[in-house]
C-alpha positions in Angstrom: -1.7 168.6 21.0 -4.5 169.0 23.5 -7.0 169.3 20.7 -5.9 165.9 19.3 -6.2 164.3 22.8 -9.7 165.8 23.4 -10.8 164.7 19.9 -9.6 161.2 20.5 -11.4 161.0 23.9 -14.6 162.3 22.3 -14.4 159.7 19.6 -13.8 157.0 22.2 -16.8 158.2 24.2 -19.1 158.2 21.1 -17.9 154.7 20.1 -18.5 153.4 23.6 -22.0 154.9 23.8 -23.0 153.5 20.4 -21.6 150.1 21.2 -23.4 150.0 24.5 -26.7 151.0 22.9 -26.4 148.4 20.2 -25.4 145.7 22.8 -28.4 146.6 24.9 -30.9 146.6 22.0 -29.7 143.3 20.6 -29.1 141.4 23.8 -31.5 138.6 24.7 -31.5 139.3 28.4 -34.8 141.1 28.6 -36.5 141.1 32.1 -39.8 139.7 30.8 -41.3 137.7 28.0 -44.7 138.4 26.4 -46.8 135.9 24.5 -49.9 136.7 22.5 -52.5 134.0 21.9 -56.0 134.9 20.6 -55.9 138.5 22.0 -54.7 137.2 25.3 -51.5 138.8 26.6 -49.3 136.9 29.0 -46.6 138.9 30.7 -44.1 136.7 32.5 -41.2 138.1 34.6 -38.1 136.1 34.0 -35.9 134.9 36.9 -32.5 136.6 36.5 -30.7 133.5 37.9 -32.4 131.3 35.2 -31.4 133.8 32.5 -27.8 133.9 33.7 -27.6 130.1 33.7 -29.1 130.0 30.2 -26.4 132.5 29.1 -23.6 130.6 30.8 -22.9 133.4 33.3 -21.6 132.4 36.8 -23.3 134.4 39.6 
């Protein structure tokens, strides 16, 4: 019985980690944006409040 419970907990942990990793990789809430124009790199930090408003999140 304990082996089944431990196995189910392990499966739940693996599924949670994989889901969180995919959610992080595919989310559009990156802290910065980079634009490349004619070998000129522009690195702009994004305002978290602006990002939250754009995503419809109440702070």
